[in-house]
C-alpha positions in Angstrom: -15.7 -19.4 -13.0 -17.3 -19.9 -9.7 -18.3 -17.3 -7.2 -18.4 -19.3 -4.0 -15.5 -17.6 -2.3 -16.4 -14.0 -2.7 -15.8 -11.7 0.2 -16.5 -8.0 0.7 -13.5 -5.8 1.1 -12.9 -2.5 2.7 -12.4 0.6 0.5 -8.7 0.7 1.5 -8.2 -2.7 -0.1 -9.4 -1.3 -3.4 -7.1 1.7 -3.0 -4.2 -0.6 -2.3 -5.1 -2.8 -5.3 -4.9 0.2 -7.6 -1.4 1.2 -6.5 1.5 0.7 -8.9 -0.4 -0.7 -11.9 -2.7 0.1 -14.7 -6.3 0.5 -13.4 -8.3 -2.7 -13.9 -11.6 -3.3 -12.1 -14.5 -5.2 -13.4 -17.7 -3.7 -12.0 -21.0 -2.0 -12.8 -20.4 1.7 -12.1 -24.2 2.3 -12.0 -24.5 0.0 -8.9 -21.9 2.0 -6.9 -23.0 4.3 -4.1 -22.3 8.0 -4.7 -19.9 7.9 -1.7 -17.9 5.0 -3.1 -18.0 6.4 -6.7 -16.4 9.7 -5.3 -13.8 7.6 -3.5 -13.0 5.7 -6.6 -12.7 8.9 -8.6 -10.3 10.2 -5.9 -8.2 7.0 -6.2 -8.0 7.4 -9.9 -7.0 11.0 -9.6 -4.3 10.1 -7.1 -3.0 7.3 -9.5 -2.7 9.9 -12.2 -0.6 12.1 -9.9 1.6 9.2 -8.9 1.9 7.7 -12.4 5.5 8.9 -13.0 6.6 7.5 -9.6 5.1 4.1 -10.3 6.3 3.9 -13.9 9.9 4.2 -12.6 9.6 2.4 -9.2 10.8 -1.1 -8.4 8.4 -3.4 -6.5 9.7 -5.6 -3.7 7.7 -8.3 -2.0 8.4 -7.7 1.7 6.0 -10.4 3.0 3.7 -12.9 1.4 1.8 -15.3 3.6 -1.7 -16.7 3.6 -2.9 -13.8 5.7 -0.7 -10.8 4.7 0.9 -9.4 1.5 3.3 -6.5 1.9 4.6 -4.7 -1.2 7.1 -1.9 -1.4 7.4 0.5 -4.4 10.6 2.4 -4.3 12.3 4.8 -6.7 15.8 4.2 -8.0 17.4 6.6 -5.5 15.3 5.4 -2.5 14.1 9.0 -2.0 10.4 7.9 -2.1 8.9 4.6 -1.1 5.3 3.4 -0.7 4.5 0.2 1.3 1.1 -1.4 0.8 0.1 -4.1 3.2 -3.0 -6.2 2.3 -4.6 -8.2 5.0 -6.8 -11.2 4.4 -8.7 -13.2 7.1 -6.3 -12.8 10.0 -6.1 -12.3 13.7 -2.8 -10.5 13.3 -3.0 -6.8 14.2 0.3 -5.6 12.7 3.2 -6.6 10.6 6.9 -5.6 10.8 8.5 -5.1 7.4 12.1 -4.2 6.4 11.9 -1.9 3.4 14.8 -1.3 0.9 15.8 2.2 1.9 19.0 4.4 1.7 20.7 3.8 5.1 21.9 7.4 5.3 19.7 10.1 6.6 16.1 9.9 7.7 12.6 9.4 6.3 9.3 11.1 6.9 6.6 8.5 7.4 3.2 9.5 6.1 4.2 13.2 6.1 4.3 13.3 9.9 6.9 11.1 11.7 10.6 11.4 11.1 12.7 8.2 11.7 16.4 7.5 11.1 16.8 5.2 8.1 19.4 3.1 9.9 16.9 2.5 12.7 14.2 1.4 10.2 16.6 -1.0 8.5 17.7 -2.4 11.9 14.4 -2.8 13.7 11.9 -2.7 10.8 8.8 -0.7 10.4 5.7 -1.8 12.4 2.5 -1.4 10.3 -0.8 -1.7 12.0 -3.5 -3.8 10.3 -6.8 -3.2 12.0 -9.2 -5.5 10.1 -9.4 -8.3 7.6 -9.7 -7.6 3.8 -8.3 -4.1 3.9 -5.0 -2.5 3.0 -2.7 0.0 4.8 -0.6 2.3 2.7 2.5 3.9 4.2 4.5 6.6 2.4 8.1 7.3 3.1 9.9 10.4 1.8 13.7 10.9 2.4 14.4 14.1 4.2 
């Protein structure tokens, strides 16, 4: 293996990477800062809380380009969905995705904004991406 193309990633990229899968990182825990170690511990705790959702969720690829990857994890009844957008080296500041949702009713986005499901399916969901090598996680819960 060669290490010529290594880049540093934001903490959110690691958090996104750990969504929906068995944890698998190769690193020296002793070299982590206390701050990042605490963040990693919180990510693992959150994974344990979400384990049942992920074990039953279906993963859809919403976008896959050289600069962006958008994944959607959704439960069988489309009551809960989680969209993870990974950005690589890109000048793009947002991405519009069309998640697989139940067209009836509405969804609460990130616990704050309510939006009609039909409108999301028609116009998509604009997700901001503020910097390269990070991930944005958006949670949708059916109301």
